[in-house]
C-alpha angles and dihedrals in degrees: 000000000000137000092263088061096056106029123110117248143215093042117234105216138181131213120238088239093059119111122248089247091056091051091048091051092051091049095050095042093053098032094241127145095197133032128196113238113220138178124235092277092053095254112154109246101167148306132270120199138187088258091056090052095046091049091050096047132229139259111281092032115111116238109262112258093011107074094147098062096063090222115152116218100210095042096076102029123097133207088249090060094056105029121111128218112252109248092191134031130186126237118223092238097051113122116248096241091048090047091053092050091048091052092046093050092048091047093232131133097199134033134187114240117225131195119185090338095310126113105240105162150340125246128197137195087252089058090052093047092050090051095046095042107031093161090058091051092051091049091048092050090048093051091052091056093051 
């Protein structure tokens, strides 16, 4: 099994100009922990994760150390200000076990999947685990239904 077989498509992306609240809403609506950040042409610029958003704060949350100003941290910050550049990307033809090892070594839980320079999907550790342990995934889905 290869990355192309387990990746999520179509890719849900966010623009660098989007607010942190918009990114958080996309993540919660789609159940993702990380979103690729792309420019208008679809070029991958970076990634933004739940951790990035939590560290940055959210609209309605007073700026740390400045409770008297009424400023709200997340209200004026953009995804572009908190995103990180992906250090590793996955190729569509990478084997699942190798993909899992690559993710573990890089210390990441989600990777953008690239094919000939284009963003074509996202893959997570959960995707890798489901592929490597299909019987565990079946048991998990059955326990949720019970």
